[in-house]
Backbone of each chain as nested JSON, in Angstrom:
{
  "chains": [
    {"id": "A", "residues": [
      {"number": 1, "name": "MET", "atoms": {"N": [186.698, 105.875, 226.635], "CA": [186.042, 106.265, 227.624], "C": [186.085, 105.052, 228.882]}},
      {"number": 2, "name": "GLU", "atoms": {"N": [186.752, 105.06, 229.93], "CA": [186.838, 104.508, 231.047], "C": [186.197, 105.191, 232.36]}},
      {"number": 3, "name": "LEU", "atoms": {"N": [185.175, 104.261, 233.23], "CA": [184.54, 104.944, 234.391], "C": [185.593, 104.167, 235.483]}},
      {"number": 4, "name": "ASN", "atoms": {"N": [185.946, 105.074, 236.366], "CA": [186.353, 104.794, 237.435], "C": [185.451, 105.324, 238.62]}},
      {"number": 5, "name": "VAL", "atoms": {"N": [185.325, 104.346, 239.36], "CA": [184.341, 104.498, 240.624], "C": [184.753, 104.425, 241.717]}},
      {"number": 6, "name": "ILE", "atoms": {"N": [185.057, 105.428, 242.502], "CA": [185.105, 104.811, 244.026], "C": [184.062, 105.439, 245.312]}},
      {"number": 7, "name": "ASN", "atoms": {"N": [183.678, 103.854, 245.808], "CA": [182.518, 103.746, 246.533], "C": [183.17, 104.065, 248.265]}},
      {"number": 8, "name": "ARG", "atoms": {"N": [182.22, 105.157, 248.725], "CA": [183.015, 105.414, 250.368], "C": [181.432, 105.027, 250.653]}},
      {"number": 9, "name": "GLU", "atoms": {"N": [181.147, 105.733, 252.122], "CA": [180.241, 105.678, 252.846], "C": [178.491, 105.998, 251.92]}},
      {"number": 10, "name": "LEU", "atoms": {"N": [177.701, 105.218, 251.769], "CA": [176.683, 105.018, 251.484], "C": [175.558, 104.661, 252.653]}},
      {"number": 11, "name": "SER", "atoms": {"N": [174.607, 105.706, 253.037], "CA": [173.731, 104.725, 254.021], "C": [172.379, 105.815, 253.601]}},
      {"number": 12, "name": "VAL", "atoms": {"N": [171.336, 105.22, 253.782], "CA": [170.318, 105.859, 253.489], "C": [169.505, 105.826, 254.527]}},
      {"number": 13, "name": "GLY", "atoms": {"N": [168.529, 106.69, 255.193], "CA": [167.135, 106.522, 256.081], "C": [166.465, 105.716, 255.676]}},
      {"number": 14, "name": "ASP", "atoms": {"N": [165.22, 106.524, 255.696], "CA": [164.273, 105.626, 255.564], "C": [163.716, 105.663, 253.789]}},
      {"number": 15, "name": "ILE", "atoms": {"N": [163.57, 104.672, 253.172], "CA": [162.65, 104.817, 252.059], "C": [161.266, 104.671, 251.751]}},
      {"number": 16, "name": "ARG", "atoms": {"N": [160.124, 105.387, 251.61], "CA": [158.989, 104.855, 251.649], "C": [158.371, 105.201, 249.859]}},
      {"number": 17, "name": "ILE", "atoms": {"N": [157.702, 103.944, 249.719], "CA": [157.222, 104.1, 248.132], "C": [155.965, 103.721, 247.982]}},
      {"number": 18, "name": "MET", "atoms": {"N": [154.681, 104.41, 247.486], "CA": [153.884, 103.741, 247.143], "C": [153.611, 102.709, 246.384]}},
      {"number": 19, "name": "GLY", "atoms": {"N": [154.011, 102.846, 245.178], "CA": [153.971, 101.512, 244.379], "C": [155.253, 101.584, 243.346]}},
      {"number": 20, "name": "ILE", "atoms": {"N": [155.576, 100.242, 242.768], "CA": [156.793, 99.992, 242.006], "C": [155.834, 98.412, 240.937]}},
      {"number": 21, "name": "SER", "atoms": {"N": [155.978, 99.194, 239.986], "CA": [154.637, 98.361, 239.164], "C": [155.26, 98.279, 237.287]}},
      {"number": 22, "name": "THR", "atoms": {"N": [154.809, 97.592, 236.632], "CA": [155.439, 97.424, 235.128], "C": [156.806, 97.456, 234.988]}},
      {"number": 23, "name": "SER", "atoms": {"N": [157.703, 96.565, 235.051], "CA": [159.189, 96.298, 235.042], "C": [159.82, 97.357, 236.108]}},
      {"number": 24, "name": "SER", "atoms": {"N": [159.451, 97.608, 236.877], "CA": [160.233, 98.274, 237.575], "C": [161.086, 98.071, 238.733]}},
      {"number": 25, "name": "LEU", "atoms": {"N": [161.928, 98.475, 239.514], "CA": [162.577, 97.918, 240.136], "C": [163.508, 98.652, 241.316]}},
      {"number": 26, "name": "LEU", "atoms": {"N": [163.45, 98.492, 242.454], "CA": [164.107, 98.84, 243.731], "C": [165.134, 98.742, 243.806]}},
      {"number": 27, "name": "LEU", "atoms": {"N": [166.406, 98.752, 243.869], "CA": [167.698, 98.033, 244.061], "C": [168.616, 98.697, 244.74]}},
      {"number": 28, "name": "VAL", "atoms": {"N": [168.979, 97.792, 245.953], "CA": [169.943, 98.274, 247.122], "C": [171.197, 97.288, 246.876]}},
      {"number": 29, "name": "GLY", "atoms": {"N": [171.704, 97.448, 245.96], "CA": [172.979, 97.015, 245.572], "C": [173.438, 97.14, 244.286]}},
      {"number": 30, "name": "ASP", "atoms": {"N": [174.421, 96.509, 244.083], "CA": [175.115, 97.147, 242.561], "C": [174.226, 95.82, 241.243]}},
      {"number": 31, "name": "SER", "atoms": {"N": [174.615, 96.301, 240.154], "CA": [174.555, 95.351, 239.264], "C": [175.078, 95.871, 238.096]}},
      {"number": 32, "name": "ASP", "atoms": {"N": [175.278, 94.939, 236.982], "CA": [176.139, 95.412, 235.804], "C": [175.293, 96.167, 234.831]}},
      {"number": 33, "name": "VAL", "atoms": {"N": [174.331, 94.944, 234.403], "CA": [173.153, 94.858, 233.198], "C": [172.079, 94.663, 233.97]}},
      {"number": 34, "name": "ILE", "atoms": {"N": [170.991, 96.182, 233.325], "CA": [169.552, 96.529, 233.689], "C": [169.117, 96.888, 232.58]}},
      {"number": 35, "name": "ASN", "atoms": {"N": [167.964, 95.859, 232.234], "CA": [167.033, 96.565, 230.986], "C": [165.743, 96.134, 231.077]}},
      {"number": 36, "name": "CYS", "atoms": {"N": [164.938, 97.464, 231.391], "CA": [163.72, 96.812, 231.992], "C": [163.056, 97.882, 230.493]}},
      {"number": 37, "name": "GLN", "atoms": {"N": [162.274, 97.15, 230.419], "CA": [160.983, 97.168, 228.718], "C": [159.497, 97.138, 229.514]}},
      {"number": 38, "name": "SER", "atoms": {"N": [158.813, 98.102, 229.024], "CA": [157.4, 97.848, 229.334], "C": [156.306, 98.709, 227.94]}},
      {"number": 39, "name": "MET", "atoms": {"N": [155.122, 98.021, 228.128], "CA": [154.741, 98.617, 226.843], "C": [153.201, 98.469, 227.545]}},
      {"number": 40, "name": "PHE", "atoms": {"N": [152.568, 99.814, 227.487], "CA": [150.859, 99.954, 227.795], "C": [150.381, 100.534, 226.71]}},
      {"number": 41, "name": "ASP", "atoms": {"N": [149.035, 99.822, 226.257], "CA": [148.263, 99.994, 225.496], "C": [146.581, 100.179, 225.927]}},
      {"number": 42, "name": "THR", "atoms": {"N": [146.692, 101.3, 225.676], "CA": [145.272, 102.009, 225.547], "C": [144.538, 102.654, 224.702]}},
      {"number": 43, "name": "PRO", "atoms": {"N": [144.643, 102.05, 223.445], "CA": [144.073, 103.449, 222.27], "C": [142.587, 103.407, 222.394]}},
      {"number": 44, "name": "PRO", "atoms": {"N": [141.954, 104.828, 221.714], "CA": [140.662, 104.839, 221.876], "C": [139.968, 103.954, 221.561]}},
      {"number": 45, "name": "GLU", "atoms": {"N": [139.765, 102.97, 220.777], "CA": [139.279, 102.393, 220.153], "C": [138.882, 100.867, 221.717]}},
      {"number": 46, "name": "SER", "atoms": {"N": [139.923, 100.847, 222.507], "CA": [139.703, 100.23, 223.857], "C": [138.37, 100.734, 224.863]}},
      {"number": 47, "name": "LEU", "atoms": {"N": [137.845, 101.919, 224.47], "CA": [136.74, 102.526, 225.351], "C": [135.515, 101.918, 224.079]}},
      {"number": 48, "name": "ILE", "atoms": {"N": [134.854, 100.964, 224.523], "CA": [133.886, 100.69, 223.527], "C": [132.405, 100.39, 224.464]}},
      {"number": 49, "name": "ILE", "atoms": {"N": [131.594, 101.259, 223.668], "CA": [129.925, 101.381, 224.204], "C": [129.025, 100.563, 223.729]}},
      {"number": 50, "name": "GLY", "atoms": {"N": [128.209, 100.087, 223.718], "CA": [127.631, 98.989, 223.214], "C": [127.06, 98.304, 224.419]}},
      {"number": 51, "name": "THR", "atoms": {"N": [125.863, 97.201, 223.74], "CA": [125.902, 95.902, 224.331], "C": [126.912, 94.76, 224.077]}},
      {"number": 52, "name": "PRO", "atoms": {"N": [127.213, 94.494, 225.54], "CA": [128.212, 93.393, 225.605], "C": [127.992, 92.275, 224.791]}},
      {"number": 53, "name": "LEU", "atoms": {"N": [126.554, 92.118, 224.07], "CA": [126.388, 90.256, 223.319], "C": [127.373, 90.07, 222.696]}},
      {"number": 54, "name": "VAL", "atoms": {"N": [127.951, 91.026, 221.939], "CA": [128.58, 90.369, 220.661], "C": [130.232, 90.343, 221.146]}},
      {"number": 55, "name": "PRO", "atoms": {"N": [130.753, 88.964, 221.093], "CA": [132.282, 88.689, 221.901], "C": [132.904, 89.528, 221.498]}},
      {"number": 56, "name": "LEU", "atoms": {"N": [133.56, 90.285, 222.053], "CA": [134.821, 91.307, 221.51], "C": [135.414, 90.935, 219.928]}},
      {"number": 57, "name": "GLY", "atoms": {"N": [135.612, 91.371, 219.015], "CA": [136.554, 90.856, 217.675], "C": [138.17, 91.263, 217.819]}},
      {"number": 58, "name": "THR", "atoms": {"N": [138.808, 90.687, 217.172], "CA": [140.141, 90.92, 217.108], "C": [140.752, 92.457, 216.702]}},
      {"number": 59, "name": "GLU", "atoms": {"N": [141.725, 92.756, 216.821], "CA": [142.087, 94.503, 216.29], "C": [142.856, 93.725, 214.829]}},
      {"number": 60, "name": "SER", "atoms": {"N": [142.842, 94.142, 214.045], "CA": [143.48, 93.876, 212.592], "C": [145.216, 94.452, 213.063]}}
    ]},
    {"id": "B", "residues": [
      {"number": 1, "name": "MET", "atoms": {"N": [185.547, 92.975, 244.733], "CA": [185.252, 92.836, 245.985], "C": [183.575, 93.572, 245.678]}},
      {"number": 2, "name": "ASP", "atoms": {"N": [182.889, 92.511, 246.397], "CA": [181.588, 93.284, 246.257], "C": [180.786, 93.769, 247.488]}},
      {"number": 3, "name": "ARG", "atoms": {"N": [179.683, 94.659, 247.373], "CA": [179.687, 95.466, 248.675], "C": [178.083, 95.108, 249.122]}},
      {"number": 4, "name": "ILE", "atoms": {"N": [178.425, 94.992, 250.516], "CA": [177.254, 94.348, 251.145], "C": [176.245, 95.335, 251.522]}},
      {"number": 5, "name": "SER", "atoms": {"N": [174.837, 94.626, 251.173], "CA": [173.633, 96.127, 251.575], "C": [172.864, 95.517, 253.004]}},
      {"number": 6, "name": "VAL", "atoms": {"N": [173.511, 96.068, 253.921], "CA": [172.646, 96.122, 255.074], "C": [171.394, 97.303, 255.146]}},
      {"number": 7, "name": "VAL", "atoms": {"N": [169.98, 96.004, 255.41], "CA": [168.838, 96.791, 255.517], "C": [168.519, 96.177, 256.775]}},
      {"number": 8, "name": "GLN", "atoms": {"N": [168.056, 97.487, 257.625], "CA": [167.212, 96.861, 258.944], "C": [165.924, 96.325, 259.08]}},
      {"number": 9, "name": "SER", "atoms": {"N": [165.467, 97.16, 258.246], "CA": [163.938, 96.89, 258.088], "C": [163.046, 97.179, 257.194]}},
      {"number": 10, "name": "ILE", "atoms": {"N": [162.233, 96.026, 256.648], "CA": [161.665, 95.893, 255.263], "C": [159.724, 95.741, 255.39]}},
      {"number": 11, "name": "ASP", "atoms": {"N": [159.139, 96.371, 254.748], "CA": [157.95, 96.371, 255.352], "C": [156.876, 96.322, 253.497]}},
      {"number": 12, "name": "ILE", "atoms": {"N": [156.418, 95.265, 253.193], "CA": [155.855, 95.441, 251.989], "C": [154.637, 94.788, 252.216]}},
      {"number": 13, "name": "VAL", "atoms": {"N": [153.787, 95.563, 251.654], "CA": [152.272, 95.032, 252.129], "C": [152.042, 93.842, 250.863]}},
      {"number": 14, "name": "SER", "atoms": {"N": [151.888, 94.599, 249.24], "CA": [151.484, 93.251, 248.663], "C": [152.507, 93.081, 247.327]}},
      {"number": 15, "name": "VAL", "atoms": {"N": [152.702, 92.196, 246.878], "CA": [153.467, 91.54, 246.018], "C": [153.096, 90.806, 245.069]}},
      {"number": 16, "name": "THR", "atoms": {"N": [152.731, 91.321, 243.459], "CA": [151.806, 90.331, 242.992], "C": [152.266, 90.342, 241.478]}},
      {"number": 17, "name": "SER", "atoms": {"N": [151.724, 89.222, 240.175], "CA": [151.86, 88.812, 239.189], "C": [153.34, 89.343, 238.741]}},
      {"number": 18, "name": "SER", "atoms": {"N": [153.891, 88.596, 238.98], "CA": [155.5, 87.562, 238.548], "C": [156.674, 88.985, 239.062]}},
      {"number": 19, "name": "SER", "atoms": {"N": [156.05, 89.515, 240.317], "CA": [157.257, 90.071, 240.694], "C": [157.805, 89.677, 241.912]}},
      {"number": 20, "name": "ILE", "atoms": {"N": [159.104, 90.034, 242.783], "CA": [159.958, 89.361, 243.234], "C": [160.665, 90.184, 244.65]}},
      {"number": 21, "name": "VAL", "atoms": {"N": [160.702, 89.737, 245.486], "CA": [161.66, 90.456, 246.769], "C": [162.499, 89.501, 247.059]}},
      {"number": 22, "name": "GLN", "atoms": {"N": [163.572, 90.016, 246.903], "CA": [164.779, 88.522, 247.28], "C": [166.069, 89.939, 247.982]}},
      {"number": 23, "name": "ALA", "atoms": {"N": [166.45, 88.987, 249.0], "CA": [167.595, 89.8, 249.762], "C": [168.966, 88.478, 249.507]}},
      {"number": 24, "name": "GLY", "atoms": {"N": [169.923, 89.298, 248.879], "CA": [170.764, 88.187, 248.144], "C": [171.796, 88.181, 246.97]}},
      {"number": 25, "name": "ASP", "atoms": {"N": [172.231, 87.454, 246.591], "CA": [172.672, 87.753, 245.028], "C": [171.933, 86.614, 244.352]}},
      {"number": 26, "name": "THR", "atoms": {"N": [172.014, 87.68, 242.901], "CA": [171.727, 86.762, 241.954], "C": [172.286, 87.18, 240.606]}},
      {"number": 27, "name": "ASN", "atoms": {"N": [172.439, 85.896, 239.647], "CA": [173.13, 85.834, 238.886], "C": [172.505, 86.771, 237.541]}},
      {"number": 28, "name": "ILE", "atoms": {"N": [171.307, 85.794, 237.392], "CA": [170.669, 86.587, 235.682], "C": [169.069, 86.814, 236.521]}},
      {"number": 29, "name": "LEU", "atoms": {"N": [168.15, 87.554, 235.956], "CA": [166.96, 87.882, 236.758], "C": [166.081, 88.28, 235.381]}},
      {"number": 30, "name": "THR", "atoms": {"N": [164.592, 87.642, 234.991], "CA": [164.006, 87.944, 234.118], "C": [162.897, 87.459, 233.919]}},
      {"number": 31, "name": "PRO", "atoms": {"N": [162.134, 88.436, 234.953], "CA": [160.85, 88.159, 234.998], "C": [160.001, 88.889, 233.347]}},
      {"number": 32, "name": "VAL", "atoms": {"N": [158.82, 88.125, 233.471], "CA": [157.878, 88.416, 232.08], "C": [156.594, 88.445, 232.707]}},
      {"number": 33, "name": "SER", "atoms": {"N": [155.853, 89.752, 232.494], "CA": [154.455, 89.99, 232.779], "C": [153.567, 90.208, 231.689]}},
      {"number": 34, "name": "LYS", "atoms": {"N": [152.314, 89.679, 231.006], "CA": [150.996, 90.39, 229.67], "C": [149.901, 89.892, 231.141]}},
      {"number": 35, "name": "ALA", "atoms": {"N": [149.568, 91.474, 231.127], "CA": [148.08, 91.455, 231.108], "C": [146.989, 92.208, 230.221]}},
      {"number": 36, "name": "LEU", "atoms": {"N": [146.09, 91.708, 230.445], "CA": [145.109, 91.977, 230.082], "C": [144.026, 92.474, 230.771]}},
      {"number": 37, "name": "ALA", "atoms": {"N": [143.145, 93.645, 230.578], "CA": [142.589, 94.017, 231.889], "C": [141.004, 94.345, 231.298]}},
      {"number": 38, "name": "VAL", "atoms": {"N": [139.868, 93.683, 231.403], "CA": [138.663, 93.794, 230.797], "C": [137.613, 94.418, 231.735]}},
      {"number": 39, "name": "GLN", "atoms": {"N": [136.752, 95.715, 231.654], "CA": [136.388, 96.11, 232.983], "C": [134.618, 96.479, 232.029]}},
      {"number": 40, "name": "ARG", "atoms": {"N": [134.115, 95.733, 232.52], "CA": [132.541, 96.068, 231.74], "C": [131.458, 96.641, 232.42]}},
      {"number": 41, "name": "GLN", "atoms": {"N": [130.871, 97.239, 232.271], "CA": [129.619, 97.654, 233.238], "C": [128.173, 96.815, 233.232]}},
      {"number": 42, "name": "GLU", "atoms": {"N": [128.38, 95.848, 232.463], "CA": [127.541, 94.552, 232.513], "C": [128.464, 93.383, 232.245]}},
      {"number": 43, "name": "SER", "atoms": {"N": [128.451, 92.667, 233.935], "CA": [129.632, 91.659, 233.575], "C": [129.115, 90.308, 232.708]}},
      {"number": 44, "name": "THR", "atoms": {"N": [128.88, 90.116, 231.551], "CA": [129.06, 88.803, 230.812], "C": [130.217, 88.564, 230.419]}},
      {"number": 45, "name": "TYR", "atoms": {"N": [130.73, 87.389, 230.765], "CA": [132.03, 87.209, 229.954], "C": [132.109, 85.672, 229.308]}},
      {"number": 46, "name": "ASP", "atoms": {"N": [132.675, 85.355, 228.707], "CA": [132.848, 84.141, 228.016], "C": [134.2, 83.471, 228.3]}},
      {"number": 47, "name": "ILE", "atoms": {"N": [134.207, 82.135, 228.66], "CA": [135.296, 81.664, 228.777], "C": [136.917, 82.565, 227.696]}},
      {"number": 48, "name": "ASN", "atoms": {"N": [136.578, 81.856, 226.663], "CA": [137.598, 82.297, 225.802], "C": [137.471, 83.137, 224.798]}},
      {"number": 49, "name": "GLU", "atoms": {"N": [137.086, 84.054, 225.766], "CA": [136.571, 85.473, 225.198], "C": [137.746, 86.318, 224.355]}},
      {"number": 50, "name": "HIS", "atoms": {"N": [138.776, 86.387, 225.429], "CA": [140.116, 87.053, 225.043], "C": [141.129, 85.993, 225.177]}},
      {"number": 51, "name": "ARG", "atoms": {"N": [142.056, 86.327, 224.125], "CA": [143.2, 85.616, 224.008], "C": [144.034, 86.194, 223.638]}},
      {"number": 52, "name": "LEU", "atoms": {"N": [145.842, 86.284, 224.363], "CA": [146.4, 87.347, 224.154], "C": [147.057, 87.134, 222.861]}},
      {"number": 53, "name": "ASP", "atoms": {"N": [146.885, 86.137, 222.327], "CA": [147.25, 86.375, 220.315], "C": [146.384, 87.108, 219.874]}},
      {"number": 54, "name": "MET", "atoms": {"N": [145.082, 87.263, 220.684], "CA": [144.289, 88.357, 219.354], "C": [144.74, 89.692, 219.37]}},
      {"number": 55, "name": "TYR", "atoms": {"N": [145.405, 90.341, 220.41], "CA": [145.786, 91.408, 220.193], "C": [147.508, 91.853, 219.951]}},
      {"number": 56, "name": "PRO", "atoms": {"N": [147.843, 92.21, 218.721], "CA": [149.382, 92.782, 218.479], "C": [149.805, 93.118, 219.888]}},
      {"number": 57, "name": "ILE", "atoms": {"N": [149.838, 93.803, 220.621], "CA": [150.383, 94.245, 221.202], "C": [151.371, 93.025, 221.996]}},
      {"number": 58, "name": "PHE", "atoms": {"N": [150.481, 92.158, 222.831], "CA": [151.43, 90.954, 223.426], "C": [152.378, 90.114, 222.434]}},
      {"number": 59, "name": "SER", "atoms": {"N": [152.501, 90.615, 220.58], "CA": [153.637, 90.051, 220.07], "C": [154.327, 91.08, 219.349]}},
      {"number": 60, "name": "ILE", "atoms": {"N": [154.27, 91.983, 219.251], "CA": [155.095, 92.76, 218.398], "C": [156.592, 92.707, 219.459]}},
      {"number": 61, "name": "PRO", "atoms": {"N": [157.714, 92.811, 218.564], "CA": [159.058, 92.649, 219.848], "C": [159.529, 94.248, 220.138]}},
      {"number": 62, "name": "PHE", "atoms": {"N": [160.194, 94.145, 221.266], "CA": [160.475, 95.244, 221.839], "C": [161.431, 96.119, 220.647]}},
      {"number": 63, "name": "PRO", "atoms": {"N": [161.61, 97.355, 220.749], "CA": [162.462, 98.04, 220.008], "C": [163.668, 97.729, 220.637]}},
      {"number": 64, "name": "PRO", "atoms": {"N": [164.892, 97.17, 219.794], "CA": [166.318, 96.766, 220.272], "C": [166.843, 97.852, 221.164]}},
      {"number": 65, "name": "LEU", "atoms": {"N": [167.606, 97.471, 222.02], "CA": [168.197, 98.408, 222.743], "C": [169.268, 98.637, 222.546]}},
      {"number": 66, "name": "SER", "atoms": {"N": [170.068, 100.088, 222.247], "CA": [171.501, 99.431, 221.91], "C": [172.586, 100.15, 223.021]}},
      {"number": 67, "name": "TYR", "atoms": {"N": [173.674, 99.34, 223.46], "CA": [174.192, 100.075, 224.396], "C": [175.446, 99.56, 224.256]}},
      {"number": 68, "name": "GLU", "atoms": {"N": [176.517, 100.478, 224.773], "CA": [177.938, 100.167, 224.794], "C": [178.681, 99.904, 226.001]}},
      {"number": 69, "name": "CYS", "atoms": {"N": [179.551, 98.705, 225.601], "CA": [180.613, 98.438, 226.909], "C": [181.654, 99.395, 227.154]}},
      {"number": 70, "name": "ILE", "atoms": {"N": [181.426, 99.736, 228.188], "CA": [182.5, 100.878, 229.095], "C": [183.352, 100.307, 230.053]}},
      {"number": 71, "name": "PRO", "atoms": {"N": [184.437, 100.241, 229.885], "CA": [185.446, 99.441, 230.507], "C": [184.938, 100.046, 232.279]}},
      {"number": 72, "name": "VAL", "atoms": {"N": [184.888, 99.547, 233.448], "CA": [184.186, 100.544, 234.9], "C": [185.644, 99.558, 235.735]}},
      {"number": 73, "name": "LYS", "atoms": {"N": [186.239, 100.975, 236.182], "CA": [187.252, 99.992, 237.515], "C": [186.462, 100.774, 239.164]}},
      {"number": 74, "name": "THR", "atoms": {"N": [186.12, 99.391, 239.795], "CA": [185.457, 100.162, 241.051], "C": [186.626, 99.949, 242.129]}},
      {"number": 75, "name": "VAL", "atoms": {"N": [186.495, 101.111, 242.593], "CA": [187.606, 100.654, 244.445], "C": [186.312, 100.787, 245.312]}},
      {"number": 76, "name": "GLN", "atoms": {"N": [186.166, 99.732, 246.255], "CA": [185.289, 99.799, 247.17], "C": [186.068, 100.253, 248.341]}},
      {"number": 77, "name": "GLU", "atoms": {"N": [185.915, 101.365, 248.682], "CA": [186.949, 101.554, 250.145], "C": [186.03, 101.441, 251.342]}},
      {"number": 78, "name": "VAL", "atoms": {"N": [184.343, 101.564, 251.279], "CA": [183.784, 101.299, 252.459], "C": [182.734, 100.003, 251.67]}},
      {"number": 79, "name": "PRO", "atoms": {"N": [183.15, 98.763, 251.773], "CA": [182.158, 97.747, 251.157], "C": [180.862, 97.531, 251.644]}},
      {"number": 80, "name": "ALA", "atoms": {"N": [179.897, 98.547, 251.895], "CA": [178.623, 98.686, 252.46], "C": [177.91, 99.474, 251.835]}},
      {"number": 81, "name": "ILE", "atoms": {"N": [176.423, 99.155, 251.799], "CA": [175.312, 99.774, 251.746], "C": [174.258, 99.645, 252.696]}},
      {"number": 82, "name": "GLN", "atoms": {"N": [173.979, 100.87, 253.302], "CA": [173.148, 100.713, 254.423], "C": [172.133, 101.341, 254.189]}},
      {"number": 83, "name": "VAL", "atoms": {"N": [170.596, 100.595, 254.71], "CA": [169.663, 101.337, 254.671], "C": [168.843, 101.094, 255.867]}},
      {"number": 84, "name": "ASN", "atoms": {"N": [168.037, 101.846, 256.44], "CA": [167.144, 101.947, 257.913], "C": [166.233, 101.118, 257.664]}},
      {"number": 85, "name": "SER", "atoms": {"N": [165.178, 102.16, 257.179], "CA": [164.037, 100.755, 256.754], "C": [163.339, 101.306, 255.364]}},
      {"number": 86, "name": "ILE", "atoms": {"N": [162.353, 100.444, 255.029], "CA": [161.899, 100.412, 253.356], "C": [160.556, 99.838, 253.852]}},
      {"number": 87, "name": "ASN", "atoms": {"N": [159.448, 100.943, 253.476], "CA": [158.46, 100.604, 253.537], "C": [157.576, 100.858, 252.242]}},
      {"number": 88, "name": "ILE", "atoms": {"N": [157.154, 99.52, 251.586], "CA": [156.16, 99.907, 250.147], "C": [155.037, 99.423, 250.432]}},
      {"number": 89, "name": "ILE", "atoms": {"N": [153.939, 100.149, 249.501], "CA": [152.725, 99.503, 249.45], "C": [152.148, 98.371, 248.635]}},
      {"number": 90, "name": "GLY", "atoms": {"N": [152.838, 98.494, 247.222], "CA": [152.791, 97.649, 246.183], "C": [153.566, 97.146, 245.396]}},
      {"number": 91, "name": "VAL", "atoms": {"N": [153.991, 96.282, 244.773], "CA": [155.003, 95.661, 244.194], "C": [154.032, 94.91, 242.979]}},
      {"number": 92, "name": "ALA", "atoms": {"N": [154.257, 95.59, 241.416], "CA": [153.526, 94.039, 240.685], "C": [153.867, 94.448, 239.312]}},
      {"number": 93, "name": "ALA", "atoms": {"N": [153.353, 93.702, 238.245], "CA": [153.851, 93.268, 236.858], "C": [155.374, 93.208, 236.443]}},
      {"number": 94, "name": "SER", "atoms": {"N": [155.496, 92.435, 237.052], "CA": [157.538, 91.778, 236.728], "C": [158.353, 92.91, 237.555]}},
      {"number": 95, "name": "SER", "atoms": {"N": [157.753, 93.513, 238.589], "CA": [158.815, 94.594, 239.136], "C": [159.906, 93.405, 240.256]}},
      {"number": 96, "name": "ALA", "atoms": {"N": [160.84, 94.252, 240.622], "CA": [161.157, 93.327, 241.751], "C": [162.07, 94.44, 242.637]}},
      {"number": 97, "name": "VAL", "atoms": {"N": [162.094, 93.932, 243.589], "CA": [162.951, 94.386, 245.317], "C": [164.23, 93.592, 245.286]}},
      {"number": 98, "name": "ARG", "atoms": {"N": [165.389, 94.361, 245.152], "CA": [166.512, 93.3, 245.515], "C": [167.206, 94.027, 246.164]}},
      {"number": 99, "name": "ILE", "atoms": {"N": [167.988, 93.17, 247.375], "CA": [168.859, 93.776, 248.406], "C": [170.626, 93.39, 248.001]}},
      {"number": 100, "name": "GLY", "atoms": {"N": [171.122, 93.283, 247.217], "CA": [172.136, 92.344, 246.992], "C": [173.143, 92.641, 245.717]}},
      {"number": 101, "name": "LYS", "atoms": {"N": [173.626, 91.874, 245.627], "CA": [174.3, 92.358, 244.085], "C": [173.007, 91.292, 242.817]}},
      {"number": 102, "name": "THR", "atoms": {"N": [173.57, 91.867, 241.786], "CA": [172.663, 91.393, 240.674], "C": [173.552, 91.612, 239.504]}},
      {"number": 103, "name": "ASP", "atoms": {"N": [173.891, 90.673, 238.756], "CA": [174.576, 90.906, 237.08], "C": [173.998, 91.279, 236.281]}},
      {"number": 104, "name": "PHE", "atoms": {"N": [172.643, 90.44, 235.951], "CA": [171.983, 90.802, 235.13], "C": [170.516, 90.518, 235.066]}},
      {"number": 105, "name": "ILE", "atoms": {"N": [169.764, 91.89, 234.863], "CA": [168.183, 92.01, 234.934], "C": [167.431, 92.23, 233.882]}},
      {"number": 106, "name": "SER", "atoms": {"N": [166.588, 91.422, 233.348], "CA": [166.233, 91.808, 231.894], "C": [164.319, 91.921, 231.95]}},
      {"number": 107, "name": "SER", "atoms": {"N": [163.784, 92.727, 232.474], "CA": [162.483, 92.798, 232.585], "C": [161.566, 92.883, 231.188]}},
      {"number": 108, "name": "GLU", "atoms": {"N": [160.168, 92.558, 231.686], "CA": [159.141, 92.648, 230.287], "C": [158.049, 92.835, 230.816]}},
      {"number": 109, "name": "THR", "atoms": {"N": [157.259, 93.588, 230.424], "CA": [155.868, 94.215, 231.25], "C": [154.803, 94.468, 229.82]}},
      {"number": 110, "name": "ARG", "atoms": {"N": [153.508, 93.58, 229.698], "CA": [153.109, 94.439, 228.284], "C": [151.716, 94.402, 229.293]}},
      {"number": 111, "name": "VAL", "atoms": {"N": [150.724, 95.82, 229.071], "CA": [149.558, 96.038, 229.614], "C": [148.449, 96.416, 228.57]}},
      {"number": 112, "name": "LYS", "atoms": {"N": [147.311, 95.792, 228.706], "CA": [145.882, 96.386, 227.913], "C": [145.405, 96.526, 228.181]}},
      {"number": 113, "name": "HIS", "atoms": {"N": [144.554, 97.663, 228.178], "CA": [142.829, 97.612, 229.395], "C": [141.744, 98.044, 228.487]}},
      {"number": 114, "name": "ILE", "atoms": {"N": [140.914, 97.052, 228.542], "CA": [139.549, 97.278, 227.868], "C": [138.442, 97.953, 228.733]}},
      {"number": 115, "name": "ARG", "atoms": {"N": [137.822, 99.02, 228.293], "CA": [136.789, 99.545, 228.972], "C": [135.289, 99.414, 228.125]}},
      {"number": 116, "name": "HIS", "atoms": {"N": [134.471, 98.82, 228.792], "CA": [133.141, 98.212, 227.699], "C": [132.115, 98.822, 228.425]}},
      {"number": 117, "name": "PHE", "atoms": {"N": [131.308, 100.008, 228.195], "CA": [130.465, 100.322, 228.941], "C": [129.218, 99.887, 228.262]}},
      {"number": 118, "name": "THR", "atoms": {"N": [128.018, 99.591, 228.527], "CA": [126.613, 99.852, 227.875], "C": [126.107, 100.919, 227.592]}},
      {"number": 119, "name": "VAL", "atoms": {"N": [126.009, 102.053, 228.521], "CA": [125.738, 103.339, 228.391], "C": [126.814, 104.384, 228.285]}},
      {"number": 120, "name": "ASN", "atoms": {"N": [126.735, 105.306, 227.402], "CA": [127.95, 106.283, 227.131], "C": [128.018, 106.788, 228.513]}},
      {"number": 121, "name": "PRO", "atoms": {"N": [129.141, 106.887, 229.312], "CA": [129.399, 107.453, 230.624], "C": [129.522, 109.197, 230.245]}},
      {"number": 122, "name": "TYR", "atoms": {"N": [130.042, 109.264, 229.227], "CA": [130.294, 111.316, 228.871], "C": [129.449, 111.935, 228.422]}},
      {"number": 123, "name": "GLU", "atoms": {"N": [127.887, 111.231, 228.614], "CA": [126.728, 111.986, 228.07], "C": [125.837, 111.98, 228.808]}}
    ]}
  ]
}
């Protein structure tokens, strides 16, 4: 397979964004390789109810 | 022949935790961010209570990405990218706002949230 790209007029008016987070990208231009990876971890055991005197143990 | 990015105005409120705002060309960009957020009803914290190596999420490897190299031929009839204005409120956690050419971008973020209540909030 071969990819032929012909770039003509490319003009954008206004870009309004509230937030760009966790390995995201706003790219105005060209790029060869983009590799964005993100891991988000909030399992049920991350919600702890109890007195905070005992320091949090480690997860097995 | 590369394209030129032309931006009239850019307005960003906040850029935090290993994020990048750059105008110009870059060869390699590899931001990495590891965040552990602990929110407690009673704020009693110990200095070395949380170490990132305590939680497996900060050490397990990412799944391998497989990609195929495809021959690409580009013809730049109009070698310009024009943007009038960019308004952004927040850029965070190894993100990037890039104006210009980039060869290689590889960004990595790991976030873990812990909520600690003394009284059950759902009762």
